[in-house]
matplotlib code that plots the C-alpha trace (Angstrom):
import matplotlib.pyplot as plt

x = [100.7, 100.6, 103.2, 102.7, 105.3, 104.4, 106.6, 106.5, 107.4, 107.7, 109.7, 111.4, 110.8, 114.3, 114.0, 110.4, 111.5, 114.6, 112.9, 110.0, 112.8, 114.7, 111.3, 109.8, 113.0, 113.8, 110.3, 109.4, 108.7, 106.2, 102.6, 103.0, 101.6, 104.1, 101.5, 103.1, 102.0, 103.0, 102.9, 102.2, 105.2, 105.6, 107.6, 106.6, 106.7, 102.8, 103.0, 105.8, 103.6, 100.9, 102.6, 103.8, 101.0, 99.3, 102.2, 102.2, 98.7, 101.0, 101.2, 98.8, 99.0, 97.7, 98.0, 97.8, 96.5, 99.4, 102.8, 101.6, 105.1, 106.1, 104.0, 100.7, 101.7, 103.0, 99.6, 98.2, 99.8, 99.0, 95.7, 95.6, 97.5, 95.8, 98.9, 99.2, 103.3, 103.8, 107.0, 107.7, 110.9, 112.1, 112.0, 115.5, 117.0, 119.4, 117.7, 118.6, 115.5, 117.1, 117.2, 113.5, 113.6, 116.3, 113.3, 110.5, 112.5, 113.1, 109.6, 109.1, 111.0, 108.3, 109.3, 106.1, 108.5, 111.6, 113.7, 116.2, 120.0, 122.0, 124.9, 127.7, 125.7, 126.5, 125.3, 127.5, 128.6, 126.3, 123.3, 125.1, 126.3, 122.9, 121.3, 123.5, 122.7, 118.7, 118.6, 120.3, 118.6, 114.7, 116.3, 117.2, 113.2, 111.3, 112.8, 112.8, 116.5, 116.9, 120.5, 118.4, 114.7, 115.4, 115.5, 112.2, 113.2, 111.3, 108.9, 105.5, 103.0, 99.3, 98.0, 100.4, 99.7, 95.9, 95.1, 97.9, 97.2, 100.2, 100.4, 102.3, 106.4, 105.9, 106.5, 110.1, 108.4, 106.4, 108.2, 107.7, 103.9, 103.7, 105.8, 103.1, 100.9, 102.9, 104.7, 108.2, 110.8, 114.4, 116.4, 118.8, 121.5, 120.6, 122.6, 122.5, 123.6, 124.7, 122.2, 121.7, 118.8, 117.4, 118.3, 117.7, 114.1, 115.9, 118.1, 119.1, 115.8, 114.5, 116.1, 113.9, 111.0, 112.8, 113.3, 109.7, 108.2, 110.1, 108.2, 105.0, 106.1, 107.5, 103.7, 101.7, 103.6, 104.0, 101.0, 98.5, 96.1, 97.0, 98.1, 97.1, 100.5, 102.2, 100.6, 100.4, 104.0, 104.6, 102.2, 103.7, 106.6, 105.5, 104.1, 106.8, 108.9, 106.1, 105.7, 109.6, 109.3, 106.4, 108.4, 111.5, 109.0, 108.1, 111.5, 112.8, 109.5, 110.2, 114.1, 115.4, 112.9, 112.7, 109.4, 107.3, 107.4, 111.2, 111.5, 109.3, 109.4, 106.0, 104.7, 106.7, 105.3, 101.6, 102.0, 103.9, 100.7, 98.1, 100.1, 100.1, 96.4, 95.7, 98.4, 96.2, 93.0, 94.4, 95.3, 91.8, 90.4, 92.7, 91.8, 88.0, 89.1, 90.8, 88.4, 85.6, 88.0, 88.5, 85.2, 83.8, 86.2, 85.6, 89.5, 90.8, 94.2, 95.7, 95.9, 95.4, 98.0, 96.5, 96.0, 99.4, 97.3, 94.9, 98.0, 99.3, 101.5, 101.4, 101.1, 104.9, 106.3]
y = [108.1, 111.8, 113.2, 116.4, 118.3, 120.3, 123.2, 125.5, 128.8, 131.2, 134.9, 132.9, 135.8, 135.2, 131.8, 131.3, 131.6, 129.8, 126.9, 126.8, 126.7, 123.7, 121.7, 121.9, 120.7, 118.2, 116.4, 117.4, 113.6, 112.9, 114.0, 116.7, 119.6, 121.9, 122.9, 126.2, 127.1, 130.5, 130.3, 134.5, 135.8, 139.1, 139.8, 139.5, 135.8, 135.5, 137.8, 135.7, 132.5, 134.2, 135.1, 131.9, 130.6, 132.4, 131.5, 128.0, 125.7, 122.7, 125.0, 125.4, 128.0, 127.9, 131.0, 131.1, 133.8, 133.7, 132.2, 128.9, 127.1, 124.2, 121.5, 123.5, 124.6, 121.3, 119.6, 122.5, 120.9, 117.7, 118.4, 120.3, 117.9, 115.5, 113.3, 109.6, 110.3, 113.4, 115.0, 117.7, 120.0, 122.9, 126.2, 127.8, 125.4, 123.4, 120.5, 120.0, 119.5, 116.9, 114.4, 113.9, 111.1, 109.4, 109.2, 108.3, 105.2, 103.7, 104.3, 101.9, 99.0, 98.4, 101.2, 103.7, 105.9, 107.2, 109.4, 111.8, 111.5, 115.1, 113.2, 115.9, 118.7, 122.6, 124.4, 125.5, 122.6, 124.3, 122.8, 119.5, 118.4, 118.9, 117.5, 114.3, 113.5, 114.3, 112.1, 109.3, 109.6, 109.6, 106.6, 104.9, 105.7, 105.3, 102.3, 103.5, 104.0, 106.8, 109.2, 112.7, 113.2, 117.2, 116.9, 117.8, 115.8, 112.7, 110.7, 108.8, 106.9, 108.7, 105.9, 106.2, 109.5, 109.2, 108.9, 110.9, 114.3, 116.4, 119.0, 121.1, 120.8, 117.2, 117.2, 115.9, 112.2, 111.7, 108.4, 107.4, 108.0, 106.0, 103.1, 103.1, 102.4, 99.5, 101.4, 100.1, 103.1, 103.1, 106.1, 107.3, 110.2, 113.2, 116.3, 119.4, 123.0, 126.0, 128.3, 131.2, 133.0, 133.9, 132.9, 130.2, 130.0, 127.5, 128.3, 126.6, 126.9, 123.8, 121.6, 121.5, 121.2, 118.2, 116.8, 117.2, 115.9, 113.1, 112.1, 112.8, 110.3, 107.5, 108.1, 107.8, 104.8, 102.6, 104.0, 105.4, 102.0, 101.1, 103.7, 101.8, 100.3, 103.4, 104.8, 101.1, 101.3, 104.0, 103.3, 99.6, 101.3, 103.5, 100.8, 98.8, 101.7, 102.8, 99.0, 99.0, 102.4, 100.9, 97.6, 99.6, 101.6, 98.3, 96.7, 100.0, 99.8, 96.2, 95.6, 98.9, 100.8, 103.4, 105.1, 106.4, 109.9, 110.1, 109.4, 110.0, 106.4, 105.9, 109.0, 108.4, 105.0, 106.4, 109.4, 107.0, 104.7, 107.1, 108.5, 105.2, 104.9, 107.9, 106.9, 103.6, 105.6, 108.0, 104.9, 103.6, 106.7, 107.2, 104.1, 104.6, 107.7, 105.8, 103.4, 106.2, 108.1, 105.0, 103.9, 107.6, 107.9, 104.5, 103.7, 100.4, 99.6, 98.1, 98.6, 95.9, 95.8, 95.0, 90.2, 89.3, 87.7, 89.9, 92.2, 90.1, 87.8, 83.7, 82.3, 81.2, 84.8]
z = [72.7, 73.5, 76.1, 78.2, 79.3, 82.4, 83.2, 86.4, 85.8, 89.0, 87.3, 84.2, 81.6, 80.2, 79.7, 78.4, 74.6, 74.8, 76.3, 73.8, 71.3, 72.7, 73.9, 70.7, 68.7, 71.3, 71.1, 67.6, 66.7, 69.1, 69.6, 72.4, 74.2, 76.3, 79.8, 81.1, 84.8, 85.7, 89.1, 90.2, 88.7, 89.3, 86.4, 82.8, 82.7, 82.1, 78.9, 77.6, 77.8, 76.5, 73.3, 73.1, 73.1, 70.8, 68.4, 69.2, 69.3, 71.0, 74.4, 77.2, 79.3, 83.2, 85.3, 89.1, 91.2, 93.3, 94.1, 95.6, 95.1, 93.1, 93.8, 93.7, 90.1, 89.1, 90.5, 88.3, 85.3, 85.6, 86.2, 82.9, 81.1, 78.6, 77.8, 78.4, 79.5, 81.9, 82.2, 84.4, 84.0, 85.4, 83.2, 83.7, 81.2, 83.8, 82.2, 78.6, 76.8, 74.8, 77.6, 77.6, 74.4, 76.6, 79.8, 76.8, 75.5, 78.7, 79.5, 76.5, 78.4, 80.8, 83.4, 84.5, 86.1, 84.9, 87.3, 85.8, 88.2, 88.1, 88.0, 86.9, 89.0, 88.0, 90.9, 94.3, 96.6, 99.7, 97.5, 95.8, 99.4, 101.8, 98.4, 98.2, 101.9, 101.4, 98.5, 100.9, 104.0, 101.6, 99.6, 102.9, 104.6, 101.6, 100.0, 96.7, 96.0, 93.8, 93.3, 93.0, 94.4, 93.6, 89.8, 88.5, 85.0, 85.0, 83.2, 84.6, 83.0, 83.4, 85.6, 88.2, 89.2, 88.9, 92.8, 93.7, 95.4, 96.5, 99.1, 100.7, 98.8, 98.2, 94.3, 94.7, 97.0, 93.6, 92.6, 96.3, 95.5, 92.7, 94.5, 96.7, 93.6, 92.6, 89.9, 88.4, 88.8, 87.3, 86.6, 84.0, 84.2, 82.4, 81.7, 84.0, 83.0, 84.5, 85.4, 82.6, 83.2, 86.6, 90.3, 92.0, 94.0, 97.2, 99.8, 103.2, 104.3, 102.6, 104.5, 107.7, 105.5, 103.8, 107.0, 107.7, 104.7, 105.0, 108.2, 106.7, 104.0, 106.5, 108.2, 105.3, 103.7, 106.5, 108.5, 106.9, 106.7, 110.1, 112.7, 115.9, 115.0, 114.9, 118.7, 119.5, 119.8, 121.6, 124.1, 124.5, 125.2, 127.6, 129.6, 129.7, 131.6, 133.9, 134.7, 135.7, 137.3, 139.4, 139.7, 141.3, 143.6, 144.9, 145.1, 146.9, 149.5, 150.4, 150.6, 150.8, 153.0, 151.1, 150.9, 147.7, 149.2, 149.3, 145.4, 142.3, 140.5, 141.1, 140.2, 136.8, 136.1, 136.5, 134.5, 131.7, 131.8, 131.7, 128.4, 127.0, 127.3, 125.6, 123.0, 122.4, 122.6, 119.8, 117.5, 117.9, 117.1, 113.9, 112.5, 112.6, 111.1, 108.4, 107.4, 107.5, 104.8, 102.6, 102.3, 101.9, 98.9, 97.9, 98.4, 97.7, 100.1, 96.5, 93.1, 90.1, 87.2, 83.6, 83.1, 81.2, 78.9, 77.8, 77.0, 74.6, 76.6, 76.8, 81.0, 79.8, 80.0]

ax = plt.figure().add_subplot(projection="3d")
ax.plot(x, y, z, "-o")
ax.set_aspect("equal")
plt.show()
């Protein structure tokens, strides 16, 4: 099967040549292509990619007009790739290309996604510990248990990504998208080297972005086909609280002789009911939008797998 290595590059001019040398050596026994995506670099990265592409026919260069970010660059690489197996990785050589065959071998065991785990990570603690907390939170909320969502080095079978569209900074959540499509996912330890070229493109500013993206992932995963359940839950809660406020107002009036004008619970209850009705109506509108979208796209809320009998297995297997 043909392997497509997708490598987004942003201001990585120093690492391009050693990167290509090491990658070609690691996958020399496979049929492969290397998709180098220049994400609007401001140094000589594009020139280095062009020179490598002229020298090696296995290299497929992609040049973006400006810096769109790693997610967009990775998406452009996926679109340009022609292989059956897609393997994204970083260009800074902190990933070890010799781990690529390990991921590919794991795919042969029947998995559709193999994720790298930088167990012994050579980064500053200010990046490692927030990353571990974020990974634990993502695993808990999404239900996809991985130690290292931030590791770009992964291997995917093409079919699990055919319906995936990446926006914002969602590249780290690709295993979750694949899980929604019924993919079997596993994780293997990979080596991680100290940065030898360039500088990190990430800082503490990434943390709130990850948290916001995680909210989007939760909404898409749990409520993308049933938004009325989300709006209805909040609406029902507000209706309950509003009813309690109105009932408390009636109790104070009948038994404590406290009039409505002397306490605000009645108005609070009315406003809660009004807001609850708005949420329910928003849920109904969202349901109509979702149905129109799925019908227009011809999408189905499921993914079929090959018949095990037609795939050469007996029904007993």
